[in-house]
C-alpha positions as CSV (number, residue, x, y, z in Angstrom):
1,M,-45.7,-16.7,-27.3
2,S,-44.5,-16.3,-31.0
3,N,-46.9,-13.1,-31.6
4,Q,-44.6,-11.4,-28.7
5,K,-42.7,-7.9,-29.8
6,T,-39.2,-8.0,-28.9
7,V,-37.6,-5.0,-27.5
8,K,-34.6,-4.4,-26.9
9,I,-33.2,-2.9,-23.2
10,P,-29.9,-1.8,-22.2
11,S,-28.4,-3.3,-18.9
12,T,-30.1,-0.6,-16.6
13,V,-33.1,1.3,-17.4
14,T,-35.2,4.2,-16.2
15,V,-39.0,3.5,-15.6
16,K,-39.3,6.0,-17.7
17,K,-37.4,4.9,-20.6
18,F,-38.8,1.4,-20.0
19,A,-41.9,2.8,-20.6
20,E,-41.2,4.5,-24.0
21,I,-39.5,1.5,-25.4
22,L,-42.3,-0.2,-24.4
23,D,-44.4,2.2,-26.1
24,L,-46.8,2.2,-23.0
25,P,-48.3,5.0,-20.6
26,V,-45.5,5.1,-17.3
27,T,-48.7,4.3,-15.4
28,S,-49.2,1.0,-16.3
29,V,-45.3,0.3,-15.9
30,I,-45.0,1.4,-12.2
31,T,-48.5,-0.6,-11.7
32,E,-47.0,-3.6,-12.9
33,L,-43.8,-2.8,-11.2
34,M,-46.2,-2.5,-7.8
35,K,-47.6,-5.9,-8.7
36,S,-44.3,-7.7,-8.6
37,G,-43.5,-5.8,-5.1
38,I,-41.0,-3.2,-6.7
39,M,-42.2,0.0,-5.7
40,A,-39.8,2.7,-8.1
41,T,-40.5,6.0,-9.4
42,I,-40.4,7.4,-12.8
43,N,-36.6,8.3,-13.0
44,E,-35.4,5.2,-10.7
45,E,-33.7,2.9,-12.7
46,I,-34.0,-1.0,-13.0
47,D,-32.3,-3.9,-13.7
48,L,-32.6,-5.9,-17.2
49,D,-33.7,-9.0,-15.3
50,T,-36.8,-7.2,-13.3
51,A,-37.1,-5.5,-16.9
52,T,-36.9,-8.7,-18.6
53,I,-39.7,-10.4,-16.1
54,I,-42.2,-6.7,-16.1
55,A,-42.0,-7.0,-20.2
56,A,-42.8,-10.6,-20.6
57,D,-46.0,-9.9,-18.0
58,L,-47.0,-7.0,-20.3
59,G,-46.6,-9.2,-23.4
60,Y,-43.1,-8.4,-24.5
61,S,-39.9,-10.6,-24.9
62,V,-36.5,-8.5,-24.4
63,E,-32.9,-8.8,-25.6
64,E,-30.2,-6.9,-24.5
65,D,-29.3,-3.5,-25.7
66,L,-25.4,-3.9,-26.7
67,E,-25.8,-0.3,-28.2
68,I,-23.8,2.5,-25.9
69,G,-26.4,5.7,-24.7
70,S,-25.2,9.0,-25.6
71,D,-25.0,9.7,-22.2
72,E,-23.1,6.6,-21.3
73,T,-19.9,6.2,-19.9
74,I,-18.3,2.8,-20.6
75,T,-16.5,1.1,-17.6
76,L,-14.1,-1.6,-18.2
77,E,-16.6,-3.7,-16.5
78,R,-19.1,-3.1,-18.8
79,L,-17.0,-3.2,-21.8
80,L,-16.0,-6.9,-21.0
81,E,-19.4,-7.6,-19.9
82,I,-20.6,-5.7,-23.7
83,C,-17.9,-8.3,-25.2
84,S,-19.1,-11.3,-23.7
85,K,-22.6,-10.5,-24.6
86,E,-22.0,-10.1,-28.6
87,Q,-19.7,-13.1,-28.3
88,E,-23.1,-15.2,-27.4
89,S,-25.6,-13.2,-29.7
90,D,-26.9,-14.5,-33.1
91,K,-25.0,-12.0,-34.5
92,K,-22.6,-12.5,-37.1
93,L,-19.4,-11.6,-35.6
94,D,-15.7,-11.1,-37.7
95,E,-12.7,-13.2,-36.7
96,R,-9.8,-11.0,-34.7
97,A,-6.7,-11.7,-33.7
98,P,-6.1,-13.2,-30.0
99,I,-5.1,-11.2,-27.2
100,V,-2.3,-12.4,-25.5
101,T,-0.7,-11.6,-22.1
102,I,2.8,-13.1,-20.6
103,L,2.7,-13.7,-17.1
104,G,5.5,-14.8,-14.6
105,H,7.8,-14.5,-12.1
106,V,10.1,-11.1,-11.9
107,D,13.1,-12.7,-13.3
108,H,11.9,-15.7,-15.5
109,G,12.7,-14.1,-18.5
110,K,9.4,-13.0,-19.5
111,T,10.1,-9.7,-21.0
112,T,13.3,-11.4,-23.0
113,L,10.4,-13.8,-24.0
114,L,8.4,-11.0,-25.6
115,D,11.9,-8.9,-27.0
116,T,12.3,-12.5,-28.7
117,I,8.6,-12.2,-30.7
118,R,8.8,-8.9,-31.7
119,K,13.0,-8.6,-32.1
120,A,13.2,-5.6,-30.4
121,Q,15.6,-4.7,-27.1
122,V,13.0,-3.7,-24.2
123,A,14.7,-5.3,-21.7
124,D,18.0,-3.5,-22.0
125,D,16.0,-0.2,-21.8
126,E,14.4,-0.7,-18.6
127,H,15.8,0.3,-15.7
128,G,16.5,-2.2,-12.5
129,G,16.1,-5.0,-15.7
130,I,12.0,-4.5,-14.7
131,T,9.4,-3.9,-16.9
132,Q,7.5,-0.6,-15.6
133,H,4.9,-0.1,-18.1
134,I,2.0,-1.5,-20.2
135,T,2.8,-1.9,-24.0
136,A,1.3,-4.0,-26.8
137,Y,2.0,-4.8,-30.0
138,Q,1.4,-7.3,-32.9
139,V,3.2,-10.3,-34.7
140,K,2.3,-12.3,-37.6
141,K,3.1,-16.0,-37.9
142,K,1.4,-18.3,-40.9
143,G,-0.6,-15.0,-42.2
144,K,-2.5,-14.4,-39.0
145,Q,-1.8,-11.7,-36.5
146,I,-1.3,-12.2,-32.4
147,T,-1.7,-9.0,-30.3
148,F,0.5,-9.1,-27.3
149,I,0.3,-6.9,-23.8
150,D,3.1,-6.7,-22.1
151,T,2.5,-6.5,-18.5
152,P,4.9,-5.8,-15.7
153,G,6.4,-8.7,-13.7
154,H,7.1,-7.2,-10.5
155,E,5.1,-7.6,-7.3
156,A,4.7,-4.2,-7.0
157,F,2.5,-4.0,-10.2
158,A,-0.2,-6.5,-9.0
159,S,-3.2,-4.2,-10.2
160,M,-1.4,-3.5,-13.1
161,R,-0.7,-7.2,-14.0
162,E,-4.3,-8.0,-13.4
163,R,-5.3,-5.6,-15.7
164,G,-3.5,-7.0,-18.3
165,V,-5.2,-10.6,-17.6
166,S,-8.6,-9.2,-17.4
167,I,-8.1,-7.8,-21.3
168,A,-6.7,-10.7,-22.5
169,D,-8.1,-13.9,-24.5
170,I,-4.7,-16.2,-23.6
171,A,-2.1,-16.1,-21.2
172,I,1.4,-17.1,-21.7
173,L,2.7,-18.3,-18.0
174,V,6.5,-18.4,-18.1
175,V,8.4,-20.6,-15.6
176,A,11.8,-20.7,-15.8
177,A,13.2,-24.3,-16.0
178,D,15.8,-23.6,-13.7
179,D,13.7,-22.0,-11.1
180,G,10.4,-23.7,-11.1
181,V,7.4,-22.3,-9.7
182,R,7.5,-19.0,-7.6
183,P,5.5,-17.7,-4.8
184,Q,4.4,-14.4,-7.6
185,T,4.2,-18.2,-10.2
186,K,1.3,-18.8,-8.1
187,E,-0.4,-16.0,-7.8
188,V,-0.7,-15.6,-11.3
189,I,-1.7,-19.2,-11.6
190,T,-4.9,-17.8,-9.0
191,Y,-5.5,-14.7,-11.2
192,L,-5.3,-17.2,-14.2
193,K,-8.2,-19.5,-12.9
194,E,-10.3,-16.9,-11.2
195,K,-10.6,-15.3,-14.8
196,N,-11.1,-18.8,-16.5
197,I,-8.8,-17.4,-18.8
198,P,-7.2,-20.3,-21.6
199,T,-3.3,-20.6,-20.6
200,I,-0.2,-21.8,-22.4
201,V,2.9,-23.0,-20.5
202,A,5.8,-21.6,-21.7
203,I,8.8,-23.7,-19.7
204,N,11.9,-20.9,-20.1
205,K,15.6,-21.1,-20.1
206,I,15.6,-24.7,-21.6
207,D,19.0,-24.4,-22.4
208,K,20.6,-23.7,-19.0
209,P,22.9,-26.5,-17.8
210,E,20.6,-26.9,-14.2
211,A,17.6,-26.6,-16.5
212,N,14.5,-29.5,-15.1
213,A,11.7,-29.4,-16.9
214,A,10.2,-32.4,-15.4
215,R,10.5,-30.8,-12.1
216,V,8.5,-27.5,-13.5
217,K,5.7,-29.9,-14.8
218,Q,5.2,-31.6,-11.4
219,E,5.4,-28.6,-9.5
220,L,2.5,-27.0,-11.9
221,A,0.7,-30.2,-11.2
222,E,0.9,-29.4,-7.4
223,N,-0.6,-26.0,-8.1
224,D,-3.8,-28.0,-9.8
225,L,-2.2,-26.7,-13.8
226,L,-2.0,-30.1,-15.4
227,I,0.0,-29.7,-19.0
228,E,-1.5,-32.1,-21.7
229,E,1.7,-34.6,-21.4
230,W,0.5,-35.4,-17.8
231,G,-2.8,-35.7,-18.5
232,G,-4.6,-32.2,-18.5
233,T,-5.5,-29.8,-20.8
234,I,-3.0,-27.0,-20.6
235,M,-0.6,-26.9,-23.6
236,A,3.2,-26.3,-22.8
237,N,6.1,-25.5,-24.6
238,E,9.6,-25.7,-23.7
239,V,11.7,-22.2,-24.7
240,S,14.7,-20.3,-24.5
241,A,13.9,-16.9,-24.9
242,K,17.8,-15.9,-25.7
243,S,18.5,-18.8,-27.8
244,K,15.0,-18.4,-29.9
245,L,14.3,-22.0,-28.9
246,G,10.6,-23.1,-29.4
247,I,9.4,-19.7,-30.1
248,T,8.2,-21.1,-33.2
249,E,6.1,-24.1,-31.7
250,L,4.8,-21.3,-29.1
251,L,3.6,-19.0,-31.6
252,E,1.7,-22.4,-33.6
253,S,0.4,-23.1,-30.0
254,I,-0.9,-19.6,-29.9
255,L,-2.9,-19.9,-33.0
256,L,-4.5,-23.3,-32.5
257,L,-5.7,-22.4,-28.9
258,S,-7.0,-19.2,-30.8
259,E,-8.9,-21.0,-33.4
260,V,-10.4,-23.9,-30.8
261,E,-11.8,-20.3,-28.7
262,D,-12.9,-18.9,-32.0
263,F,-12.1,-15.1,-31.0
264,T,-14.5,-12.8,-32.8
265,A,-16.0,-9.2,-32.5
266,D,-17.9,-7.1,-34.4
267,K,-16.2,-4.4,-36.4
268,N,-18.5,-2.7,-38.0
269,R,-20.1,-0.9,-34.6
270,D,-18.6,2.2,-33.1
271,G,-15.0,1.3,-31.7
272,L,-14.8,0.9,-27.7
273,A,-10.8,0.3,-26.6
274,V,-9.3,0.2,-23.2
275,V,-6.4,2.6,-22.1
276,L,-3.4,0.7,-21.0
277,E,-1.0,3.7,-20.9
278,S,-1.4,7.4,-21.5
279,H,1.5,10.3,-21.3
280,K,1.7,13.9,-22.2
281,D,4.5,14.5,-24.6
282,P,5.5,17.7,-25.0
283,Q,5.1,18.5,-28.2
284,K,2.3,16.0,-29.5
285,G,0.2,16.6,-26.0
286,P,-1.5,14.0,-24.4
287,V,-1.0,10.6,-25.6
288,A,-3.1,7.4,-25.2
289,T,-1.9,3.9,-26.2
290,A,-5.3,2.0,-26.3
291,L,-6.4,-1.2,-27.2
292,V,-9.5,-2.0,-29.2
293,K,-11.6,-4.8,-27.9
294,T,-14.9,-4.7,-30.2
295,G,-15.9,-2.0,-33.1
296,T,-13.7,0.3,-35.2
297,L,-12.1,3.4,-34.2
298,K,-11.7,6.3,-37.0
299,V,-9.6,9.1,-37.4
300,G,-11.6,12.5,-37.2
301,Q,-14.4,10.6,-34.8
302,D,-15.6,12.7,-31.1
303,V,-14.8,10.4,-28.6
304,T,-14.9,10.3,-24.7
305,V,-12.4,8.7,-22.6
306,G,-13.7,8.7,-18.6
307,Q,-13.5,12.3,-17.9
308,T,-12.0,13.5,-20.8
309,Y,-12.6,14.1,-24.4
310,G,-11.8,15.1,-27.9
311,R,-11.0,14.4,-31.5
312,I,-8.7,11.4,-33.0
313,R,-6.6,13.8,-34.9
314,R,-4.3,11.0,-35.4
315,M,-3.7,6.9,-34.7
316,E,-0.7,4.9,-35.0
317,D,0.1,1.6,-34.9
318,F,2.9,-0.2,-32.4
319,M,5.5,0.8,-35.3
320,G,4.6,4.2,-35.2
321,R,2.7,4.4,-38.8
322,S,-0.1,6.3,-39.1
323,M,-3.7,4.2,-39.5
324,E,-6.7,5.6,-40.6
325,K,-9.0,2.7,-38.8
326,A,-8.2,0.7,-36.1
327,T,-10.2,-2.9,-35.3
328,P,-10.8,-5.3,-33.0
329,S,-7.3,-6.1,-30.9
330,T,-5.4,-3.9,-32.3
331,P,-3.1,-1.9,-30.2
332,V,-3.2,2.0,-31.3
333,T,-1.3,5.2,-30.0
334,V,-4.3,8.1,-30.2
335,Y,-3.6,11.9,-30.6
336,G,-6.2,14.7,-29.7
337,L,-7.3,14.0,-26.4
338,S,-7.6,17.2,-24.6
339,D,-6.1,15.3,-21.4
340,T,-4.4,12.5,-20.2
341,A,-6.5,9.5,-20.2
342,Q,-6.3,7.3,-17.0
343,T,-5.2,3.8,-17.0
344,N,-8.4,1.5,-18.1
345,D,-10.7,4.2,-19.1
346,I,-12.6,3.6,-22.1
347,I,-12.2,5.3,-25.6
348,Q,-15.7,5.5,-26.8
349,V,-17.3,7.2,-29.6
350,A,-19.3,9.8,-28.9
351,D,-20.9,12.8,-30.7
352,A,-19.9,16.9,-30.4
353,K,-22.7,17.8,-28.2
354,R,-21.6,15.7,-25.8
355,N,-17.7,16.6,-26.4
356,A,-19.2,20.1,-25.5
357,R,-20.6,19.8,-22.6
358,L,-17.4,17.5,-21.0
359,K,-15.2,20.8,-22.6
360,S,-17.8,23.0,-20.4
361,Q,-17.6,21.0,-17.4
362,E,-13.5,20.9,-17.4
363,A,-13.5,25.0,-17.9
364,A,-15.8,25.4,-14.8
365,E,-13.6,22.9,-12.7
366,R,-10.4,25.0,-13.5
367,L,-12.2,28.1,-13.0
368,S,-13.1,26.8,-9.4
369,G,-9.7,25.1,-8.7
370,S,-11.2,21.7,-8.0
371,K,-9.3,20.0,-11.0
372,R,-6.3,19.4,-8.5
373,N,-7.4,16.3,-5.7
374,V,-6.0,16.5,-2.7
375,K,-5.7,13.0,-0.9
376,S,-4.4,11.3,1.6
377,V,-4.2,7.3,2.7
378,N,-4.8,8.5,6.2
379,D,-7.8,11.5,8.0
380,N,-6.1,11.1,11.3
381,L,-4.6,15.0,11.8
382,D,-2.9,14.2,14.9
383,I,-0.3,12.5,13.2
384,P,2.6,14.5,11.0
385,R,2.2,14.3,7.2
386,Y,4.6,13.8,4.4
387,N,3.3,15.9,1.6
388,I,4.2,14.8,-1.8
389,I,3.0,15.7,-5.5
390,I,4.1,12.8,-7.6
391,K,4.7,13.4,-12.0
392,S,5.2,10.4,-13.6
393,D,5.6,9.3,-17.6
394,V,2.5,7.0,-17.6
395,H,-0.4,6.6,-15.4
396,G,0.5,3.3,-14.6
397,S,3.5,4.1,-12.6
398,V,1.4,6.3,-10.2
399,E,-0.8,3.6,-9.6
400,A,2.3,1.3,-9.0
401,I,3.8,4.0,-6.8
402,E,0.4,4.7,-4.9
403,Q,0.1,0.6,-4.3
404,L,3.7,0.9,-3.2
405,L,3.2,3.8,-0.8
406,G,0.0,2.1,0.5
407,D,2.1,-0.7,2.1
408,I,3.6,1.7,4.5
409,P,2.3,1.8,7.6
410,Q,0.7,5.1,7.9
411,G,0.1,4.8,12.0
412,K,2.5,7.2,12.6
413,V,3.2,9.1,9.8
414,M,1.0,9.7,6.5
415,V,1.7,10.3,3.3
416,N,-0.7,12.9,1.7
417,Y,-0.5,12.9,-1.9
418,V,-1.0,16.6,-2.5
419,D,-1.2,16.1,-6.5
420,T,-0.3,13.3,-8.8
421,G,0.1,13.6,-13.1
422,V,1.4,12.8,-16.1
423,G,4.4,14.6,-17.6
424,N,7.4,16.9,-16.7
425,V,7.7,18.7,-13.4
426,T,6.7,22.0,-14.6
427,E,6.5,25.5,-12.9
428,S,3.0,24.9,-11.8
429,D,4.1,22.0,-10.0
430,V,6.7,23.7,-7.8
431,K,4.5,26.4,-7.1
432,H,1.6,24.0,-5.7
433,A,4.9,22.5,-3.5
434,E,5.9,25.6,-2.0
435,S,2.4,27.0,-1.2
436,T,1.7,23.5,0.3
437,G,5.1,22.5,2.1
438,A,5.9,19.6,-0.4
439,T,8.3,17.5,-2.0
440,V,8.2,16.9,-5.8
441,Y,8.7,13.2,-7.0
442,G,9.3,12.8,-10.6
443,F,9.6,9.3,-11.9
444,N,10.9,9.2,-15.7
445,V,10.3,12.5,-16.2
446,E,12.2,15.7,-16.7
447,V,12.3,18.8,-14.6
448,N,11.7,21.9,-17.3
449,A,14.3,24.7,-17.2
450,V,11.8,27.5,-15.5
451,A,10.8,25.1,-12.7
452,K,14.3,24.3,-11.9
453,R,14.8,28.2,-11.5
454,L,11.4,28.4,-9.5
455,A,12.6,26.3,-7.0
456,G,16.3,26.9,-6.4
457,D,16.9,26.3,-2.7
458,D,13.3,26.4,-1.3
459,T,11.6,24.0,-3.2
460,E,12.8,20.0,-3.1
461,I,12.6,18.2,-6.7
462,K,13.5,14.7,-6.7
463,T,13.8,12.6,-10.0
464,Y,14.4,8.3,-10.5
465,K,14.4,6.1,-13.0
466,V,13.5,3.1,-10.7
467,I,10.2,2.9,-8.5
468,Y,11.7,1.5,-5.4
469,E,14.5,4.0,-5.1
470,L,11.7,6.6,-4.8
471,V,9.4,4.5,-2.7
472,E,12.4,4.0,-0.2
473,D,13.1,7.7,-0.6
474,I,9.9,9.0,0.7
475,K,10.0,6.0,3.1
476,Q,13.2,7.3,4.7
477,K,12.0,11.1,4.3
478,M,9.0,9.7,6.8
479,I,11.4,7.8,9.1
480,D,12.9,11.3,9.6
481,L,9.7,13.1,10.7
482,L,9.4,10.9,13.5
483,P,10.4,12.1,17.0
484,E,13.6,10.7,18.7
485,E,12.2,8.2,21.0
486,I,14.8,7.8,24.2
487,E,15.0,4.4,26.1
488,R,16.5,5.5,29.6
489,T,17.7,2.1,32.0
490,D,18.2,2.9,35.7
491,I,21.4,1.2,36.8
492,G,21.9,2.0,40.3
493,K,22.4,5.0,43.1
494,L,25.0,6.1,45.1
495,E,25.2,8.7,47.8
496,V,28.2,11.1,47.9
497,L,30.1,10.6,50.9
498,A,33.3,13.1,49.7
499,L,34.6,15.6,47.7
500,F,38.0,15.2,46.6
501,R,38.5,18.3,43.9
502,T,36.1,20.9,42.4
503,E,37.1,22.5,39.0
504,R,35.0,24.6,36.4
505,D,33.1,21.7,34.8
506,R,34.0,18.3,37.1
507,M,34.3,17.4,39.8
508,I,35.9,14.3,41.9
509,V,33.7,12.7,44.5
510,G,33.8,9.8,46.3
511,G,30.6,7.7,47.2
512,K,28.7,4.7,48.4
513,V,27.0,2.6,46.0
514,T,23.2,2.1,47.8
515,S,21.3,-0.1,45.5
516,G,22.4,-1.3,41.8
517,K,25.9,-1.2,40.7
518,A,27.3,1.8,39.5
519,V,28.9,1.5,35.7
520,E,31.1,3.6,33.4
521,K,30.2,3.2,29.7
522,H,27.9,5.7,28.4
523,A,25.9,6.4,32.4
524,K,24.5,9.5,33.1
525,I,23.9,11.0,36.7
526,D,20.9,12.8,37.8
527,V,21.9,14.5,40.8
528,Y,19.2,14.5,43.6
529,R,19.4,16.8,47.3
530,G,16.9,15.9,50.2
531,E,15.9,13.4,51.7
532,G,12.6,11.6,51.1
533,E,9.6,12.9,49.5
534,S,11.7,16.1,49.8
535,A,14.7,15.2,47.5
536,R,14.8,17.1,44.1
537,K,16.7,16.7,41.3
538,I,19.1,19.8,41.2
539,G,21.4,18.8,37.9
540,T,22.2,16.2,35.6
541,G,25.7,15.3,34.0
542,D,27.8,12.2,32.8
543,L,29.9,9.5,34.8
544,A,33.2,10.6,33.0
545,E,35.4,8.0,35.1
546,L,35.1,5.4,37.6
547,Q,37.8,4.5,40.2
548,H,38.4,1.9,43.3
549,N,41.4,2.5,45.1
550,K,42.5,5.0,42.3
551,V,42.7,2.3,39.7
552,A,40.0,2.8,37.0
553,I,37.7,0.1,36.7
554,D,34.4,-0.1,34.8
555,E,32.1,-1.8,37.3
556,V,31.1,-1.3,41.4
557,K,28.4,-3.5,42.9
558,K,26.1,-2.3,46.0
559,G,27.7,-2.0,48.9
560,K,31.2,-0.6,47.5
561,E,32.7,2.6,47.5
562,C,34.5,4.2,44.9
563,G,35.8,7.5,43.4
564,I,33.7,9.1,40.5
565,V,34.8,11.5,38.1
566,F,32.0,13.6,37.9
567,A,31.5,15.6,34.0
568,G,28.8,18.5,34.7
569,D,28.3,22.2,36.1
570,T,26.6,21.2,39.3
571,K,28.1,22.2,42.6
572,I,28.0,18.9,44.3
573,K,27.5,18.4,48.1
574,E,28.2,15.8,50.5
575,G,24.7,13.7,51.1
576,D,23.7,14.3,47.4
577,M,22.5,11.1,45.7
578,F,23.8,10.2,42.3
579,H,21.1,8.2,40.5
580,I,22.8,6.7,38.0
581,Y,21.1,5.6,34.3
582,T,22.1,4.7,30.4
583,E,20.1,6.2,27.4
584,I,19.6,4.4,23.9
585,I,18.0,6.5,20.9
586,K,16.2,4.1,19.8
587,P,15.8,3.3,16.1
588,R,12.7,5.2,14.7
589,S,10.3,2.9,12.9
590,L,7.0,3.5,11.2
591,S,5.6,0.3,12.3
């Protein structure tokens, strides 16, 4: 076994490539696969486990190749797998800053805590007091860096929050001392347990008169989160973000946990970074905020990012300062991409050849018009569609809007996304809206002057600063597309016995209630002439007034006689039958 040659195999490999790595004829590898009951052609892929077994049978030992193939597009899951394998390898790695995310219920002071740590007032700038984007920054404590990722706290941003957890090393769970564990707190605890992320609890607002830290600890224990004080393993710090109490101790807890977990990465390999947010700057073009997970990104490198590409022209740290390289755990702003990246895309170093190929594909898509992606949440063509174009400041907001709209019932009216994108509303958006009958919705973006002029009164453009107001507007527009639903209630029948007065648009008649009752309030009348099956409807009117012995009354029951003021242009005769009923317009609902 000691004489076995060791080969490096990626997580998936074609049979042809596998044979090349083993330096064996393809037929030999296919034969060995067949012996193991695996029928695979030369161009089919096999996984690492299969390759390891076959290689062992052929006299080789296998190591997973963590290098990235020139044509491999890395996903977030693949990146996290690479980082995990890197940690498990025998390779000497470099210490890196812990990546920390702060999670908690919407009003438990998460953003204020982040503000206190970084000494910036983001909360004051957030519309509605809710953090609506992901940001990342670093602080220094005892000479060591700590990287923070700020994830939105409201339930609308569940997918964004989960993304923040997935790339973090440590989670700070914020629980307000005066409010305790809330449903969203329980949701976060579930995330943390599922992903097995080291956690520190920050019991916030400890300086409030109604604060009860003991109750919070009890509720945490009831949700299987046992703090050290109660014999568990979870560190807890009592803090006040507003009064800056306990912040130093919280940072020290982070460093202590980081030392125990020993976070490392290989800074000597090509950089791999996760896109947290992206937007289009009017002057600087596409901008991506990313977090380097492993390796080093450098200015001047050719990179691919999901379906886009570019060359890093400039990088800035979280303070906006220019930097030439970004090492693991560093948040960085990247300039030089050809288009806005998608959230969760991976920035990876690529050769110029691959970039040229992506550039030609993009040109072909642009010529064919296939770049615009029309998508809807429902393919039922028989129901009304509300066509919309969404333009947002960052991709994360588009995600959140789509998530919220996805919660609206779509069985009666459906949302049809004509287009979604990042950046200000432009004339091309207006032209697209005109051709599709769409309404343009902008979130945290401007409408350029040309687009405003082009839209005029024909194309509706609506902009919002609070995401829920935008979603509520779309929901109301969907409701407005529903047809009115009128509910009829039959009340009674009356036989016309006498005609007292005839005017141009009303008649006063006398009659007898033969079934049900006659009522004045909101009642309508269908007039029928003839008997039995030959009776036919000859007109409709309103019951304007009901009288008994010339006294106005509200109701006449079966068997009683009364006078009726009939409002309508139908000429009534003795013997006609009045079918009396009421109608109400039911409130329109999407559910």
